[in-house]
C-alpha distance (Angstrom), angle and dihedral (degrees) to the residues before:
residue distance angle dihedral
M1 . . .
E2 3.87 . .
L3 3.74 117.0 .
P4 3.77 113.5 -116.7
L5 3.79 120.6 -100.1
V6 3.74 112.7 -108.6
S7 3.82 118.4 -153.5
I8 3.80 116.5 -157.2
T9 3.86 116.8 -164.4
I10 3.92 117.3 -162.7
T11 3.76 118.1 -169.0
T12 3.77 118.7 -149.1
R13 3.74 145.2 -176.9
N14 3.88 118.1 167.0
E15 3.81 91.7 -23.3
A16 3.86 98.7 142.6
G17 3.86 89.5 130.5
N18 3.84 94.0 54.2
I19 3.76 111.9 25.9
E20 3.77 98.0 78.7
N21 3.86 93.5 58.5
C22 3.77 90.4 48.5
L23 3.84 91.5 51.7
K24 3.82 92.9 44.8
S25 3.85 89.9 54.9
I26 3.81 89.2 54.7
K27 3.84 89.6 50.5
A28 3.84 89.2 50.8
Q29 3.88 96.1 54.2
T30 3.76 117.4 126.2
Y31 3.87 88.2 -135.5
P32 3.86 110.0 96.5
V33 3.73 109.3 -84.7
G34 3.81 90.4 -140.2
R35 3.83 87.3 64.5
L36 3.89 94.9 52.0
E37 3.78 123.5 86.3
T38 3.83 117.5 -166.0
I39 3.79 119.2 -156.9
V40 3.85 122.4 -178.7
V41 3.80 115.5 -162.7
D42 3.80 110.5 -168.0
N43 3.74 128.2 -166.5
A44 3.85 108.1 -148.0
S45 3.88 98.2 -57.0
T46 3.76 113.7 -171.4
D47 3.88 95.7 -163.7
E48 3.74 132.1 62.0
T49 3.82 97.3 -71.3
K50 3.84 97.2 115.8
A51 3.81 94.0 42.5
I52 3.77 91.8 53.9
A53 3.89 91.8 43.8
A54 3.84 89.9 51.2
R55 3.91 89.3 60.6
Y56 3.84 87.4 64.5
T57 3.88 104.9 32.9
D58 3.68 139.1 16.7
K59 3.76 90.9 -147.8
V60 3.86 99.9 87.6
F61 3.74 114.9 143.7
D62 3.84 140.9 176.9
K63 3.82 119.8 -125.8
G64 3.82 139.1 145.8
P65 2.90 175.9 139.1
E66 3.83 98.9 114.7
R67 3.80 140.5 -1.4
S68 3.87 93.9 -97.7
A69 3.81 91.2 60.1
Q70 3.86 89.5 43.5
R71 3.72 93.0 52.1
N72 3.85 93.2 47.5
F73 3.72 92.3 47.6
G74 3.89 91.8 53.7
M75 3.81 97.6 37.3
L76 3.81 100.2 39.4
Q77 3.74 106.9 25.6
K78 3.74 108.0 28.1
S79 3.85 104.9 28.7
A80 3.84 122.8 97.5
G81 3.82 97.3 -173.2
E82 3.77 127.1 104.1
L83 3.87 86.0 -139.9
V84 3.75 120.2 52.7
M85 3.82 134.8 -174.4
F86 3.78 138.5 172.7
L87 3.80 133.7 -140.3
D88 3.76 135.4 -173.8
A89 3.83 113.3 -125.8
D90 3.82 91.1 -112.6
M91 3.84 92.3 59.8
I92 3.70 127.4 100.3
M93 3.78 123.3 -162.4
A94 3.79 122.8 -135.8
P95 3.78 108.2 -123.3
G96 3.85 99.5 -108.7
L97 3.85 94.0 45.4
V98 3.76 101.3 104.0
E99 3.76 93.0 40.0
A100 3.78 90.9 51.5
C101 3.86 91.3 47.5
V102 3.85 93.3 52.8
R103 3.73 90.3 48.6
A104 3.80 92.1 52.3
M105 3.81 91.8 48.0
A106 3.81 89.5 59.3
D107 3.78 83.6 90.0
P108 3.82 102.2 86.4
A109 3.84 89.4 -151.7
V110 3.76 91.9 65.3
L111 3.85 114.2 85.0
A112 3.72 100.4 171.6
L113 3.86 143.5 3.2
H114 3.75 138.4 -129.5
I115 3.81 106.6 -142.7
P116 3.88 120.9 -153.5
E117 3.76 108.3 -109.3
I118 3.87 122.3 -155.9
V119 3.79 119.4 -162.3
L120 3.77 112.2 -141.4
G121 3.83 128.3 -142.7
T122 3.78 140.2 99.0
R123 3.81 102.8 -133.8
Y124 3.79 123.4 96.7
F125 3.85 98.5 -100.8
S126 3.80 93.6 42.2
R127 3.87 87.0 55.5
V128 3.76 88.2 47.8
R129 3.82 91.3 51.9
R130 3.83 90.2 49.2
F131 3.88 88.7 49.5
E132 3.77 91.7 50.1
R133 3.85 96.7 44.7
G134 3.78 90.2 56.5
F135 3.74 91.8 65.5
Y136 3.79 93.7 58.5
D137 3.83 100.6 56.6
G138 3.84 109.3 125.3
T139 3.84 94.3 0.7
V140 3.74 132.1 112.0
I141 3.77 88.5 -93.9
D142 3.85 89.1 62.3
G143 3.74 127.3 77.8
A144 3.84 131.9 -141.9
R145 3.78 115.2 -110.5
F146 3.75 104.5 176.5
F147 3.87 121.9 57.3
R148 3.81 147.5 173.9
K149 3.75 98.6 -111.0
E150 3.86 90.7 -138.4
A151 3.78 91.2 58.9
F152 3.81 93.5 41.0
A153 3.87 88.8 53.2
R154 3.80 94.7 45.8
V155 3.86 91.5 58.8
G156 3.81 90.4 45.9
G157 3.82 97.2 -111.7
F158 3.76 120.6 -100.7
D159 3.83 120.9 -7.9
E160 3.84 100.7 -107.5
T161 3.89 91.4 -157.1
M162 3.81 90.0 68.6
S163 3.78 131.0 71.2
G164 3.80 109.5 -177.7
P165 3.88 109.4 12.5
E166 3.82 92.5 47.2
D167 3.80 87.3 99.0
W168 3.86 90.0 58.7
D169 3.81 90.9 43.7
I170 3.82 93.5 54.7
D171 3.75 91.3 49.4
K172 3.88 89.8 54.4
K173 3.75 92.5 49.8
I174 3.80 93.3 47.6
K175 3.83 92.5 46.5
A176 3.83 88.2 58.1
L177 3.80 87.9 64.7
G178 3.86 103.2 35.6
R179 3.68 146.8 -46.0
I180 3.87 134.2 -38.4
A181 3.75 112.0 -154.8
L182 3.82 130.5 -158.4
L183 3.80 111.2 -121.0
P184 3.82 115.9 -131.4
A185 3.83 109.2 -115.8
A186 3.82 95.9 -153.6
G187 3.79 124.2 103.7
E188 3.76 140.3 111.5
L189 3.78 120.7 -85.1
P190 3.80 116.0 -122.3
P191 3.86 113.6 -113.6
G192 3.71 113.7 -88.2
W193 3.84 100.6 15.3
P194 3.85 98.9 178.5
M195 3.78 94.4 -144.2
R196 3.80 95.2 57.0
E197 3.82 98.2 96.7
F198 3.80 91.7 43.5
I199 3.90 91.9 57.2
L200 3.85 89.9 43.1
A201 3.80 92.7 54.1
R202 3.85 89.2 54.4
G203 3.81 94.9 56.4
V204 3.74 106.6 -91.0
G205 3.79 131.1 105.8
P206 3.79 104.2 -141.7
D207 3.78 97.1 -166.9
G208 3.84 111.7 120.3
L209 3.84 91.1 15.8
A210 3.78 104.0 99.7
A211 3.85 96.9 146.8
V212 3.73 110.5 46.4
V213 3.78 137.0 101.8
Y214 3.80 115.1 -124.5
H215 3.83 114.9 -148.0
N216 3.81 107.0 -147.4
E217 3.78 97.1 -164.3
A218 3.72 118.1 164.5
E219 3.76 114.9 -93.1
F220 3.76 108.9 -69.1
D221 3.84 119.4 -75.5
V222 3.79 112.4 -177.6
F223 3.78 94.9 -155.9
K224 3.86 94.0 51.5
Y225 3.74 90.0 44.6
L226 3.87 93.6 53.8
S227 3.74 89.9 41.5
K228 3.76 91.1 56.6
K229 3.82 92.2 44.9
S230 3.80 89.8 51.9
Y231 3.81 92.4 51.0
Y232 3.83 91.0 50.4
A233 3.84 90.3 48.7
R234 3.85 90.0 65.3
S235 3.85 87.6 77.0
F236 3.83 97.0 47.3
D237 3.76 95.4 89.7
G238 3.82 93.3 55.1
Y239 3.79 91.7 46.6
I240 3.84 90.9 49.6
S241 3.73 92.5 47.0
K242 3.71 90.0 49.9
W243 3.77 97.4 58.7
G244 3.74 101.3 20.8
A245 3.86 131.0 -106.0
G246 3.83 89.1 -102.4
D247 3.73 94.5 59.6
A248 3.81 111.8 121.2
D249 3.79 94.4 -128.1
I250 3.76 94.3 46.6
R251 3.74 90.8 51.9
R252 3.73 90.6 55.5
Q253 3.81 96.3 41.0
F254 3.82 92.1 50.6
G255 3.74 102.6 22.4
L256 3.88 119.4 107.0
W257 3.79 96.3 -134.1
Y258 3.83 99.4 52.8
R259 3.90 97.5 37.3
Y260 3.75 93.0 49.1
F261 3.74 104.9 30.8
G262 3.83 117.7 -1.9
V263 3.84 98.6 62.1
F264 3.79 90.0 49.3
L265 3.76 95.8 47.2
E266 3.82 106.5 37.8
N267 3.83 123.7 103.9
G268 3.79 94.8 14.3
K269 3.83 94.5 -57.1
W270 3.83 88.4 127.4
K271 3.87 86.0 80.9
T272 3.78 90.6 61.4
L273 3.84 89.8 47.4
L274 3.74 93.4 52.9
A275 3.83 93.3 45.7
H276 3.78 93.4 61.5
P277 3.75 109.0 43.9
L278 3.86 97.1 163.7
R279 3.75 92.4 51.9
C280 3.82 90.9 44.7
A281 3.77 89.1 54.3
G282 3.82 92.7 51.7
M283 3.85 90.2 45.4
Y284 3.78 92.7 54.7
F285 3.80 91.0 45.1
L286 3.90 87.5 57.0
R287 3.88 92.6 43.1
F288 3.84 88.7 54.1
A289 3.78 93.1 45.5
V290 3.85 90.9 50.5
G291 3.80 91.1 48.6
V292 3.90 91.5 51.4
A293 3.82 89.7 47.9
F294 3.83 89.9 49.7
L295 3.85 91.6 49.5
R296 3.78 90.8 48.0
S297 3.74 91.6 51.4
K298 3.74 91.4 48.9
L299 3.81 92.0 49.5
G300 3.79 91.4 44.3
G301 3.79 89.7 54.3
A302 3.76 93.5 48.0
N303 3.88 90.2 53.4
T304 3.82 93.8 53.3
């Protein structure tokens, strides 16, 4: 029985410093390379992003204006696979990721997958972000990354009016059809994985983590982080209006209790919280800063 074709869409804009590592990690998958399709959708890069991408795939396209439109273009219009996923250019796939995803999708009730994401970086706040991100896997704060194309198409893909909460929006649309599962991260690395030393140098031991996405963000910059969060917040009102402020997921995604306490305490996660007090302190500092930035953006919008 032939393995399903998996189409991977990477969205880019001036990512010459990151795109090659992302593409190398696709090439290093344990899943047969002949059953992988790599699609790069660029948004008006002025650096060498497209030239680098063209060394790895002949499917390099132009599309804008935002990442939702880029993802839809690659996943709906250009992909040939029955299974589709998307990556950001600064992401690196663990070598067993696609193989594990295909195995998980053998259950016909599963329409999409949350994939564990690990933030790379050695400085304090990069380690704090890695710590925080681990609490979100498989929750309403997470977003599916791997889909059955048929289900993705049925819900119309990503809402192109949003830039930020479109990941939460697609989850809600997919859940109306079926189940989103959380992919187990565990698994043995194949010998000689070429990205192993790169990951180690950025603060993470990859052994035993064969099915994760590594997010190779630049070392943490609080001002850039808050600026990005404020930009994403511009789409929040449209997202809330679409589903209603009383929706159960909306209440958790925007409610003070769940975002500041519940997601870190549920299902025994409070033990991890207590075991790392310094990272916990940094995490709550960032949570507070994001909250202040969100309120400022709301007040600024009300005054214009």
